[in-house]
Every structure is written in C-alpha cells, then in structure tokens.
C-alpha positions in Angstrom: -7.2 80.8 -0.7 -9.8 82.5 -2.6 -11.5 67.6 3.3 -9.8 65.2 1.7 -12.4 64.8 -0.4 -15.5 63.4 2.0 -15.4 60.0 0.1 -13.3 58.8 -2.8 -15.1 58.8 -6.0 -16.0 54.6 -6.8 -15.7 54.7 -10.3 -13.9 56.8 -12.9 -16.0 60.0 -14.0 -16.5 58.1 -17.5 -18.2 54.9 -16.2 -20.1 56.8 -13.6 -21.5 59.2 -16.7 -22.2 56.2 -18.5 -24.2 54.5 -15.8 -26.3 57.7 -15.7 -27.0 58.0 -19.2 -24.7 61.0 -19.5 -21.1 59.3 -21.1 -20.4 59.8 -24.9 -22.5 57.5 -26.6 -20.2 55.5 -29.8 -19.7 57.8 -32.2 -22.4 57.7 -35.0 -20.6 57.9 -38.7 -22.1 61.6 -38.9 -20.7 62.6 -35.5 -17.0 61.4 -36.8 -16.9 64.5 -39.1 -14.5 67.4 -37.9 -16.2 70.8 -36.8 -14.7 72.4 -39.7 -16.5 70.2 -42.2 -20.1 71.0 -40.6 -21.8 73.9 -39.4 -20.6 74.3 -35.7 -23.7 74.4 -34.8 -24.9 71.0 -35.9 -21.9 69.6 -34.8 -22.5 70.9 -31.0 -26.5 69.7 -31.5 -24.8 66.2 -32.3 -23.0 65.6 -28.9 -24.9 63.7 -26.3 -25.8 65.3 -23.2 -25.4 69.2 -24.7 -27.7 71.8 -25.3 -27.2 74.7 -27.6 -28.8 77.7 -25.6 -28.3 80.1 -28.5 -25.4 81.6 -30.0 -24.6 85.3 -29.6 -23.2 88.2 -31.4 -20.2 90.3 -30.5 -17.4 87.9 -31.3 -14.3 88.8 -32.9 -13.9 88.4 -36.5 -13.5 84.9 -37.3 -15.2 83.4 -34.1 -18.6 82.9 -33.4 -19.6 82.9 -29.6 -22.4 80.1 -28.2 -23.8 79.6 -24.6 -24.2 75.8 -24.1 -25.5 73.7 -21.2 -24.1 70.1 -20.2 -26.0 67.4 -18.6 -23.4 66.5 -16.1 -23.9 63.9 -13.1 -24.4 65.7 -9.5 -22.3 62.8 -8.0 -19.6 61.6 -10.5 -19.4 58.9 -8.0 -22.8 57.5 -7.4 -24.8 58.1 -11.1 -28.2 57.6 -9.3 -27.9 60.7 -7.4 -29.0 62.7 -10.5 -27.9 65.4 -12.9 -27.6 69.2 -13.1 -27.0 71.5 -16.3 -23.8 72.9 -16.4 -23.4 76.3 -18.2 -20.6 76.7 -20.8 -19.4 78.9 -23.3 -17.2 78.0 -26.6 -15.3 80.9 -28.6 -15.5 79.0 -31.9 -12.7 79.5 -34.7 -11.6 76.4 -36.4 -11.4 72.6 -35.2 -7.6 72.4 -36.4 -6.7 75.1 -33.7 -6.0 74.5 -30.4 -8.7 74.8 -27.5 -8.2 76.6 -24.2 -10.4 75.3 -21.7 -11.1 78.0 -19.0 -12.3 77.4 -15.7 -13.5 80.4 -14.0 -14.1 79.1 -10.6 -17.5 81.2 -10.3 -20.1 82.0 -12.7 -19.0 81.8 -16.4 -19.1 85.3 -18.1 -21.8 85.5 -21.1 -19.3 87.6 -23.3 -17.4 87.0 -25.9 -14.0 87.7 -24.3 -10.5 85.6 -25.3 -8.3 84.5 -22.3 -4.9 85.7 -22.9 -3.9 81.9 -24.2 -6.9 81.7 -26.6 -5.4 85.1 -27.9 -1.9 83.7 -27.9 -2.6 80.6 -29.5 -5.5 81.7 -31.8 -7.6 79.0 -30.6 -10.8 78.2 -29.6 -12.3 78.7 -25.9 -14.6 76.8 -24.0 -15.5 78.2 -20.7 -16.9 76.3 -17.5 -19.0 77.9 -15.0 -17.9 75.9 -11.9 -20.7 73.6 -10.1 -23.0 75.8 -7.6 -22.6 79.0 -9.4 -24.5 80.7 -11.7 -27.2 78.7 -13.1 -25.1 75.4 -12.8 -26.8 74.1 -9.3 -28.1 71.0 -8.8 -31.6 71.2 -7.9 -31.2 69.5 -4.4 -30.2 71.4 -1.3 -27.1 71.2 0.5 -23.8 71.5 -0.7 -22.1 68.2 -0.4 -20.9 67.2 -3.6 -19.1 70.5 -3.9 -15.5 69.5 -3.4 -12.8 69.5 -5.9 -12.8 66.5 -7.2 -16.5 66.7 -8.1 -15.5 70.0 -9.8 -12.6 68.0 -11.6 -14.8 65.2 -13.0 -17.1 68.0 -14.6 -14.0 69.5 -16.1 -12.6 65.8 -17.4 -16.2 65.2 -18.8 -16.0 68.7 -20.7 -12.9 67.9 -22.0 -13.8 63.9 -23.5 -17.0 65.3 -25.2 -15.6 68.4 -27.0 -12.3 66.8 -28.1 -14.7 64.8 -30.8 -14.9 68.4 -32.3 -11.6 69.9 -31.4 -8.8 66.7 -31.7 -5.5 69.2 -31.5 -3.9 70.6 -28.4 -5.7 71.7 -25.5 -4.6 74.4 -23.1 -6.8 74.8 -19.6 -5.9 78.1 -17.9 -7.7 80.4 -14.9 -7.4 83.4 -12.8 -7.6 83.5 -8.9 -9.9 80.5 -8.1 -10.5 80.0 -11.5 -6.5 79.2 -11.6 -7.0 76.8 -8.6 -9.8 74.8 -10.3 -7.5 74.6 -13.7 -4.6 73.2 -11.0 -7.2 70.5 -9.1 -8.5 69.0 -12.4 -4.7 68.9 -13.7 -4.2 66.6 -10.5 -7.0 64.5 -11.1 -6.9 64.3 -14.5 -3.5 65.0 -15.6 -3.7 64.1 -19.1 -6.8 65.9 -20.0 -4.8 68.7 -21.7 -1.2 69.6 -23.0 -0.5 72.3 -20.7 -1.8 74.6 -18.0 -1.6 78.5 -17.6 -2.8 79.2 -13.9 -2.8 83.0 -12.8 -3.0 84.4 -9.4 -4.0 80.8 -8.0 -3.8 80.6 -4.1 -2.8 77.7 -2.5 -3.6 77.7 1.1 -2.0 74.5 1.8 -2.6 74.4 5.7 -5.7 76.8 6.6 -4.6 76.4 10.7 -1.4 78.2 9.7 -2.0 81.7 7.9 0.8 83.5 9.3 2.4 83.5 5.4 -0.6 86.0 4.8 -0.4 88.6 7.8 3.5 88.5 7.2 2.8 89.4 3.8 0.3 92.3 4.6 2.5 93.9 6.9 5.2 94.0 4.5 3.7 94.6 1.1 4.3 98.0 -0.5 5.7 101.2 1.2 6.1 101.8 4.8 3.9 105.2 3.6 1.4 102.6 2.1 0.8 100.7 5.1 0.3 103.3 7.4 -2.4 105.3 5.2 -4.0 102.0 5.3 -4.0 101.1 9.1 -4.7 104.6 9.9 -7.9 104.7 7.6 -9.3 101.2 9.4 -9.2 102.8 12.9 -10.6 106.2 11.5 -13.5 103.9 9.8 -13.8 101.6 13.1 -14.3 105.0 15.4 -17.0 106.2 13.2 -18.7 102.8 12.8 -22.1 104.2 14.1 -22.1 106.8 11.4 -21.0 104.5 8.7 -23.4 101.6 10.0 -26.1 103.8 10.0 -25.1 104.9 6.4 -24.8 101.3 5.3 -28.4 100.2 6.6 -29.7 103.3 5.3 -28.5 101.8 1.8 -29.9 98.6 2.6 -33.1 99.8 2.8 -33.5 102.0 -0.1 -32.2 98.8 -1.9 -34.4 96.7 -0.5 -31.7 94.3 1.0 -30.6 92.5 4.2 -28.0 91.2 6.2 -29.3 88.0 7.3 -26.6 86.4 5.9 -23.8 87.7 7.6 -25.8 88.8 10.6 -26.0 92.2 10.7 -24.6 95.7 8.7 -22.6 96.0 12.1 -20.4 92.8 11.4 -20.7 93.4 7.8 -18.9 96.8 7.9 -16.5 95.4 10.5 -15.7 92.5 7.8 -15.1 95.0 5.2 -12.9 97.0 7.3 -10.9 94.1 8.3 -10.1 93.0 4.6 -9.5 96.4 3.3 -5.8 96.0 3.1 -6.3 92.6 1.2 -8.9 94.1 -1.0 -6.3 97.3 -1.5 -3.4 95.4 -2.4 -5.3 92.7 -4.7 -6.3 95.9 -7.3 -3.9 98.4 -6.3 -0.2 99.4 -5.9 1.7 101.7 -3.1 1.2 104.7 -5.4 -2.6 104.4 -5.2 -2.1 105.0 -1.2 -2.0 108.9 -1.6 -5.9 108.2 -2.5 -6.6 106.7 0.8 -9.0 109.0 2.7 -6.6 110.5 6.1 -8.1 110.7 9.7 -9.4 114.3 8.8 -11.6 113.1 6.1 -15.4 113.4 6.0 -17.6 110.5 6.7 -19.3 110.7 3.0 -15.4 110.0 2.1 -14.8 107.4 3.9 -17.8 105.5 3.2 -17.1 105.8 -0.6 -13.6 104.7 -0.3 -14.7 101.8 1.5 -17.5 101.2 -1.2 -15.3 101.3 -3.5 -12.2 98.9 -2.0 -13.9 96.2 -0.3 -17.1 96.1 -2.2 -19.7 96.7 0.4 -22.9 95.3 -1.7 -21.1 92.2 -1.6 -22.1 91.6 2.0 -25.6 92.3 2.1 -27.6 89.6 1.1 -28.3 90.2 -2.8 -25.2 89.1 -3.6 -23.9 87.4 -0.1 -26.3 84.5 -1.2 -24.9 83.9 -4.5 -21.5 83.5 -3.0 -22.1 81.1 -0.3 -20.7 78.4 -2.7 -17.4 80.2 -2.5 -17.3 80.6 1.3 -18.6 76.7 1.6 -15.5 75.8 -0.4 -12.8 78.2 1.3 -14.3 76.6 4.6 -14.4 73.0 3.7 -11.6 72.5 1.6 -9.5 75.4 -0.2 -9.2 77.3 3.3 -8.8 81.3 3.8 -6.6 83.8 5.3 -6.2 85.8 8.0 -5.5 89.8 8.3 -3.8 92.1 10.5 -5.5 92.9 13.7 -3.2 94.4 16.6 -3.8 98.0 15.3 -7.5 97.7 15.8 -7.2 96.3 19.4 -10.0 97.7 21.4 -12.2 98.4 18.3 -13.2 95.0 17.2 -16.5 93.2 18.0 -16.9 90.0 16.0 -13.7 87.8 16.2 -15.2 85.5 13.3 -15.7 88.2 10.9 -13.4 86.9 8.3 -13.9 83.3 9.0 -16.1 81.5 5.7 -18.5 80.5 8.4 -19.9 84.0 8.8 -20.6 83.8 5.1 -22.3 80.4 5.3 -26.2 79.8 6.9 -25.6 77.7 9.8 -28.1 75.0 8.9 -25.6 74.6 6.2 -23.1 71.6 7.6 -19.3 72.8 7.3 -16.4 70.4 8.1 -12.7 71.3 7.2 -11.1 68.8 5.3 -7.1 69.0 6.2 -6.0 66.9 3.2 -7.3 68.5 0.3 -4.7 71.0 -0.3 -1.9 69.6 1.1 -2.6 66.8 -1.8 -2.8 69.1 -4.4 0.1 71.1 -3.2 2.2 67.9 -3.2 1.2 67.2 -6.5 2.2 70.2 -8.1 5.6 69.8 -6.1 6.4 66.4 -6.9 4.8 65.2 -10.1 2.8 68.3 -11.9 4.7 68.9 -15.5 3.9 71.2 -18.3 2.4 73.8 -15.9 3.0 77.9 -15.5 2.1 80.1 -13.1 1.8 83.7 -13.4 2.0 85.8 -10.0 2.4 89.2 -9.0 4.9 89.9 -6.4 2.5 92.4 -4.5 -0.8 89.8 -4.7 -1.9 89.1 -0.7 -3.7 85.9 -2.7 -0.3 84.0 -3.3 1.5 85.0 0.0 1.5 80.8 -0.1 2.1 80.5 -3.7 2.2 77.2 -5.4 5.9 76.0 -5.7 6.9 73.5 -8.5 9.7 71.2 -8.9 9.8 69.9 -12.2 11.8 71.8 -15.5 8.8 72.3 -17.4 6.7 73.5 -14.4 7.5 77.2 -13.6 6.2 80.0 -11.4 7.0 83.5 -12.5 6.6 86.5 -11.1 5.8 90.0 -12.2 7.8 92.7 -10.3 5.0 94.8 -8.1 2.0 92.9 -10.3 -1.2 92.7 -8.6 -4.3 90.1 -8.7 -4.7 90.9 -12.4 -1.0 90.1 -14.1 -0.5 88.7 -17.1 1.9 86.8 -19.2 2.3 90.6 -20.9 3.0 91.8 -17.8 6.6 89.8 -17.2 10.0 90.7 -17.6 10.7 90.3 -21.4 12.8 87.3 -20.5 10.0 85.2 -18.3 7.8 86.3 -21.3 9.5 85.0 -23.8 9.9 81.7 -21.7 6.2 81.8 -21.2 4.9 82.3 -24.6 7.6 79.9 -26.0 6.1 77.1 -23.8 2.4 77.8 -24.2 3.0 77.8 -28.0 5.1 74.5 -28.1 2.2 72.8 -25.6 -0.4 74.0 -27.9 1.3 72.5 -31.1 1.2 69.3 -29.3 5.0 69.1 -27.6 5.2 66.9 -24.6 1.5 66.6 -25.2 -1.9 64.6 -23.9 -1.3 61.1 -23.3 2.6 61.2 -22.2 2.8 59.1 -19.1 5.5 61.5 -17.3 3.4 62.9 -14.7 
C-alpha cells in the first residue's frame, strides 16, 4: 500500500549535504573516541548537525533514552533549498553492540520501546521519524520533496553520522509503511546496513491493478466472518442518516470538522468501505462473533464502527496530520481497492477510498508509475540479507514482496494479521529468522559487500 521519482538526485546525499554545510565534518581527535569511552550525551553533542533535545526516563535497565533532532536538507539534490530538523530517538546500551535503525514511516514514538530485532540482538536502536510527519516538517508549503528517494537519503545520512559512535553491525527494520521505508532505503543505499527485517510491508507494484486486494478480501477468513462483515456494512449504510447525525454530533461536541474529506456523510461511507480491510488487519475469524447483526441497535453499530474503522481518523484534527501519508499513497506507494458489489445502490462517493479524498485539492498530486515497480524489481533481482515477516490473513500484504536470492526470504505466520512478529512464526521459520538476524548482527556478509 499503505513517481518515478520526479527527478533524479543530481548528487549523492553526502555531496548534497556537504554543499549545504550539513555533511559530517572531518572528525576531530576528540570525536574519534568510541561512545563507550565517553558519556553518550557528550558523544551525541559532538556530532555535527545533531541537537540533543532531551534525555527521557523510562528506559529498561542498561539503556538510556534520548530524543534528538538532526538537521537534514529539504532536497538532497538541491542543497540551497534549505533544511529542516528531523526527529530521532536513541536507545543507547553500548557502542560495541549492534545498532538497529528503526524506520517508523510516520511520527517517531517518544517512548523507550525496543523493536524485536533490538531485543534479539541486545542492541542500540535509532528511531527515525519520516519526513513530513510529526515535527519533521520543512517550513515551506507543498510536498514536492516527500518522495521515497528523499526519505532514503534521510536514512542514509543518519547511518553515516551515527556510525561514528556505533561502528559495529547495523540492522534496519520497520513495520507496515515503516517496513516499506526500510526496503526503499536499502534499494537506494544497499550497503548502509548488514541486514533488514521488514514486517507486514505493503508492495503495491501497479496501482492501476488492485484486483489482488479485492480477491484477498473476498476469500480471507471464514465464510461466516465475511458474511457478517458484508451484512454489517449494508446495515450501516441503510441507517446512514442516523449514524451520520451521531458522527456530526460527536464532531460538534469535540470542535472537529470534515473540511479535508468534505463531509461527515462521505467520511462515514469511507469508514464503512474500509471495514473489512481494517477488521482483518487487527482481528481474526474468531472475532467475527462480535460483529453486530442486522438487528443491533444504532448505538451498537456506531460504537463498533468507531472501534473497527477509527472514525476520528476521518475528521480534520487527525486527517490533517495524515495528509502526508495519503499524499505518498497517491503519488508513489499506491493504495488498495475494496469489494463493493454487495453495496450496490447504497454508495454515494465513487472516490471515497481514493488517496485524493484525503489530500486538499490545492496540493497537486501526480502518480509516479515507476516508483514501486523499481523497488519491487530490486527486491526480486538483487536484494540480499533481507527478511520479510507477513501474516497470511493481513490484507496489507495481498501483494507481497517476493525475493529471488537465497538469503532474502519471505516468511509467513499462518493466520497472522498485520501485527505479526518473528516470535509468531512456526518453530522452524522462527529459528531460521533468528539465526539469520544474529548472523547479520555479528557482521556476517556485512556492510561493504558488493554482491548487490
């Protein structure tokens, strides 16, 4: 999912940053000391372009947690275009331990929580907020530099800078959109890290052909579960007037509006259409027993829809924060389609689930048909030391990445949804994944290998 790039970067991330006065300056003698020999706070403050915002409590024993800001070029190919501060987090344990680069794809969580690879390796962890999310937003209006190549260059500069402090093995990881971000970082900078674990990473290769998602949603789970979801969708649209009135009352009470998507009526229809996708992302067939039937009260229908499809997400206070997400889907990453035949005569908005519905009309969008095919081709033909972990009942990976080399693998959790982990794999697959991760974390087939 969840264009060729509008222009090729004219220079590498390193030379662009250097011209902007952002690249790593020559390392002074005092900066050459490993972070293990100096206080981590002092070592961080010595890194050019990095600001230590604060050290936060709450990290596990043996760890320290820092919130950081890194000055990045707005456009890695045009140094004169200015800079912005990208939010990072650091869980530091020891300089000699492996370091995990955590691509969030969205806003970076400001809580000291380790990813599964960081736990398995006992390593440091650097979380990277995606450009244009959270506080990592360039001052100038517009999203022209919100591209997969620019984001990959952001990650590349993070690795180059922090390798001064953490010279050991590096592993990248991310889940969902963050998993896809970790893959396109590898595509453009394949030697930055020693291995990658991508969880539930969508791969919409051809956004004009979304039948795989429709077929998936028409066959996932059990017949009873699918029937229950189709029935509740119809019932909610048959009671549209009552549900919209309740939705509007909620918005009025909270001071929210629907200017981005257009109306509460369209927002409700969009939420209803996304019900099967959202349900299977988080639930299993066993949870279908809690789906309201046609005789349920309107209160019960509304409460279930709010829990399942996150109704507040379509109102402006949340929708504005996710404009960059929908922009990426509508310009490079692509989005899915959903079954609608069972809702004939009940729909009013043909574009309800299109990314354009969530991006204001004054923001231009032009889809790049070559961006994801390029990433997909690289994964199939050239990627190594890359592990995908997917759930068989997750609609986000109805179009999964496929690998073509022996040490790049796709492993599946039977019955798993969008939140699967290595720990959920079958014993054999779990052992294979952990062995590969620990080999990469020990530097096996490591950085600088030219086999990609």
